[in-house]
C-alpha positions as CSV (number, residue, x, y, z in Angstrom):
1,M,0.0,0.0,0.0
2,S,2.9,2.4,0.8
3,N,4.2,2.0,-2.7
4,L,0.8,3.1,-4.1
5,V,0.7,6.1,-1.8
6,D,4.2,7.1,-2.8
7,A,3.3,6.8,-6.5
8,L,0.3,9.0,-6.1
9,I,2.3,11.6,-4.1
10,E,5.0,11.7,-6.8
11,G,2.4,12.9,-9.3
12,T,2.7,13.5,-13.1
13,D,3.9,16.5,-15.0
14,F,2.0,17.0,-18.2
15,W,1.8,19.4,-21.2
16,V,-1.4,19.8,-23.3
17,N,-1.5,21.2,-26.9
18,P,-3.9,24.2,-26.6
19,D,-5.2,23.4,-30.1
20,S,-6.2,19.9,-29.2
21,D,-9.9,19.2,-29.7
22,F,-10.1,16.7,-26.8
23,A,-6.9,16.9,-24.7
24,N,-7.2,19.5,-21.9
25,D,-5.8,19.7,-18.4
26,D,-8.5,17.4,-17.0
27,F,-7.9,14.8,-19.6
28,A,-4.2,14.9,-19.1
29,Q,-4.6,14.6,-15.4
30,E,-6.9,11.6,-15.7
31,F,-4.7,9.8,-18.3
32,G,-1.6,10.6,-16.2
33,D,-3.3,8.9,-13.2
34,Q,-3.8,5.8,-15.4
35,L,-0.1,5.8,-16.4
36,R,1.1,6.3,-12.9
37,L,-1.1,3.5,-11.5
38,H,0.1,1.2,-14.2
39,H,3.7,1.9,-13.5
40,N,3.2,1.4,-9.8
41,G,3.0,-2.3,-10.6
42,S,4.9,-2.6,-13.8
43,L,8.2,-1.6,-15.2
44,I,7.1,-2.0,-18.9
45,P,5.5,0.8,-20.9
46,L,1.7,0.7,-21.4
47,T,0.7,-1.9,-23.9
48,K,-1.8,-1.4,-26.7
49,D,-4.6,-3.1,-24.9
50,K,-4.0,-1.2,-21.7
51,F,-3.7,2.0,-23.7
52,E,-7.2,1.5,-25.1
53,Y,-8.7,1.0,-21.7
54,A,-6.8,3.9,-20.2
55,L,-7.8,6.3,-23.0
56,V,-11.4,5.3,-22.9
57,D,-11.6,5.7,-19.1
58,A,-9.9,9.2,-19.2
59,L,-12.2,10.4,-22.0
60,N,-15.3,9.1,-20.3
61,D,-14.2,10.8,-17.0
62,T,-13.8,14.2,-18.8
63,G,-17.1,14.6,-20.6
64,H,-16.7,12.5,-23.7
65,S,-18.5,9.3,-24.8
66,A,-15.9,6.6,-25.5
67,Q,-16.0,2.8,-25.8
68,K,-13.5,0.2,-26.5
69,L,-14.2,-2.3,-29.2
70,P,-13.5,-6.1,-28.8
71,N,-9.9,-7.2,-29.1
72,G,-9.0,-8.3,-32.6
73,N,-11.4,-5.9,-34.4
74,P,-9.8,-5.5,-37.8
75,G,-10.4,-1.7,-38.1
76,E,-11.1,0.8,-35.3
77,D,-10.1,0.2,-31.7
78,V,-12.2,2.7,-29.9
79,V,-15.1,5.0,-30.7
80,V,-15.0,8.5,-29.3
81,D,-18.0,10.8,-29.5
82,G,-19.2,8.7,-32.5
83,S,-15.8,8.9,-34.3
84,P,-13.9,5.6,-34.8
85,W,-10.2,5.8,-33.8
86,S,-7.2,3.5,-34.5
87,L,-4.7,3.3,-31.7
88,K,-1.0,2.2,-31.8
89,T,1.8,2.2,-29.3
90,Q,5.6,2.5,-29.6
91,A,8.2,1.8,-26.9
92,D,11.1,0.2,-28.6
93,R,14.6,0.6,-27.1
94,N,16.0,2.5,-30.0
95,I,13.0,4.9,-30.3
96,K,13.8,8.2,-32.0
97,R,11.9,11.3,-30.7
98,D,11.3,12.8,-34.1
99,L,10.6,9.6,-36.1
100,I,7.6,7.4,-35.5
101,H,7.7,3.7,-36.2
102,I,4.6,1.5,-36.4
103,S,5.8,-2.1,-36.4
104,K,2.5,-3.6,-37.4
105,F,0.1,-1.1,-39.0
106,M,-1.9,-4.1,-40.3
107,E,-1.6,-7.7,-41.3
108,L,-1.5,-8.3,-45.1
109,G,-2.4,-12.0,-45.1
110,R,-2.3,-14.2,-48.1
111,G,-2.3,-13.3,-51.8
112,A,0.0,-12.5,-54.7
113,W,3.3,-11.0,-53.6
114,V,5.7,-10.9,-56.5
115,T,5.4,-7.9,-58.8
116,E,5.1,-4.2,-58.2
117,E,1.4,-4.5,-59.1
118,D,1.0,-7.1,-56.4
119,I,2.4,-4.8,-53.8
120,A,0.3,-1.9,-55.1
121,A,-2.7,-4.1,-54.5
122,L,-1.5,-4.7,-50.9
123,R,-1.2,-0.9,-50.5
124,A,-4.8,-0.6,-51.7
125,R,-5.7,-2.9,-48.8
126,M,-4.2,-0.3,-46.5
127,F,-6.4,2.4,-47.9
128,A,-9.5,0.1,-47.6
129,H,-8.4,-0.6,-44.0
130,M,-8.3,3.1,-43.1
131,R,-11.8,3.6,-44.3
132,A,-12.9,1.9,-41.0
133,Y,-11.7,4.8,-38.8
134,D,-11.4,8.6,-38.8
135,R,-8.2,9.2,-36.8
136,I,-5.0,7.4,-35.9
137,F,-3.1,7.9,-32.7
138,T,0.0,6.4,-31.2
139,L,1.1,6.5,-27.5
140,R,4.9,6.6,-27.4
141,C,7.1,5.9,-24.4
142,L,10.1,8.0,-25.4
143,S,12.4,7.2,-22.5
144,T,12.8,5.8,-19.0
145,A,15.2,7.0,-16.4
146,D,16.1,6.4,-12.7
147,V,16.9,9.6,-10.7
148,A,17.4,9.5,-6.9
149,D,15.3,6.4,-6.4
150,V,12.5,7.7,-8.7
151,K,11.6,6.0,-11.9
152,I,10.7,8.4,-14.7
153,Y,8.7,7.6,-17.8
154,D,8.3,10.0,-20.7
155,Y,5.2,9.6,-22.8
156,E,3.5,11.5,-25.7
157,L,0.2,11.1,-27.5
158,V,0.6,11.8,-31.2
159,E,-2.0,11.9,-34.0
160,I,-0.9,10.7,-37.4
161,P,-3.0,12.3,-40.2
162,K,-4.8,9.8,-42.4
163,A,-4.2,12.1,-45.4
164,L,-0.5,11.8,-44.9
165,L,-0.5,8.0,-45.2
166,Q,-3.0,8.2,-48.1
167,S,-0.5,10.4,-50.0
168,S,1.4,7.3,-50.8
169,D,-1.2,6.4,-53.4
170,G,0.3,5.9,-56.8
171,L,3.9,6.4,-55.8
172,P,6.6,4.0,-57.0
173,I,7.2,0.7,-55.2
174,E,10.7,-0.7,-54.7
175,I,11.0,-4.5,-54.3
176,K,14.0,-5.6,-52.3
177,T,15.3,-8.1,-54.8
178,D,18.5,-8.8,-52.8
179,S,16.6,-9.8,-49.7
180,R,16.6,-13.5,-48.7
181,Q,13.1,-13.2,-47.4
182,T,10.3,-15.0,-49.1
183,P,8.3,-13.2,-50.3
184,K,10.6,-10.3,-51.0
185,P,9.9,-7.2,-48.9
186,A,9.1,-3.9,-50.6
187,S,9.0,-0.2,-49.8
188,C,7.2,2.9,-50.9
189,Y,8.9,6.2,-50.0
190,V,7.0,9.4,-49.5
191,Y,8.8,12.7,-49.4
192,D,7.9,16.3,-48.4
193,S,9.8,19.6,-48.8
194,R,12.1,18.7,-46.0
195,G,13.0,15.1,-47.0
196,L,11.6,11.7,-46.2
197,A,8.1,11.9,-44.7
198,F,7.7,8.2,-44.2
199,E,8.3,4.7,-45.6
200,L,5.7,2.0,-46.1
201,Y,7.5,-1.3,-45.6
202,F,5.8,-4.4,-46.8
203,D,7.4,-7.0,-44.6
204,G,7.4,-10.4,-46.4
205,G,8.3,-12.4,-43.2
206,T,6.2,-15.0,-41.6
207,E,3.6,-12.4,-40.4
208,R,3.3,-10.7,-43.8
209,K,2.6,-7.3,-42.3
210,L,2.7,-3.6,-43.2
211,Q,5.1,-1.4,-41.2
212,V,5.3,2.4,-41.2
213,R,8.9,3.5,-40.8
214,S,10.7,6.8,-40.2
215,L,7.5,8.8,-40.1
216,A,8.5,12.4,-39.5
217,K,6.7,13.7,-36.4
218,R,6.9,17.2,-37.8
219,N,3.8,16.3,-40.0
220,C,1.8,15.0,-37.0
221,T,0.1,16.6,-34.0
222,V,1.3,16.0,-30.5
223,H,-1.9,16.3,-28.3
224,A,-0.3,15.9,-24.9
225,T,2.9,14.7,-23.1
226,W,3.5,13.2,-19.6
227,E,6.4,12.7,-17.3
228,V,5.4,10.0,-14.9
229,K,7.4,9.7,-11.7
230,I,7.2,6.6,-9.5
231,A,9.0,6.4,-6.2
232,G,10.8,3.3,-4.8
């Protein structure tokens, strides 16, 4: 019990984007409480499933209508004020603050995977998948640190514009012919005025999944950040 009391006393520092349409101080406080209580019993960052529950609870507690959909739903993860949202998490050890990585945007399943036309058809599946939701968010744990017997977790909630991912439509596809994978992986690179905006990576491994790599955070919206402090 004393560890829980200590965790609550330590509190959470947060920042809220004043232009956010849902993240305000009350939301940030509520979600920060969820993060803090999670880390009172766990050293690992919030997982996707726990993120969904925590977000829904925080939104419902701050005047919104939110519900979590069943696990395994192929499209949206939660519905907020009637709008379907897709949620992701990122907490890899080599995370980069300015570049977002989604290790599994979606599963690609069976089907032809040989030519550029085949990969373009897989990309079209991504566009069809995105029709199921209005918005895409990722909760990122950027760092962890130990300072004077206090564990510190650094989180941010980022919205990825659907239109940004849809801008890959019609762009060239590069099949990695030198790869030993079967089927061969492939990439579609999207650029903006400052360089690479993101890469769609069609992973031909056993999972056959789509990754989003090196997505520049400059083209996204950070809705809120948290610094979670846990004593002991």
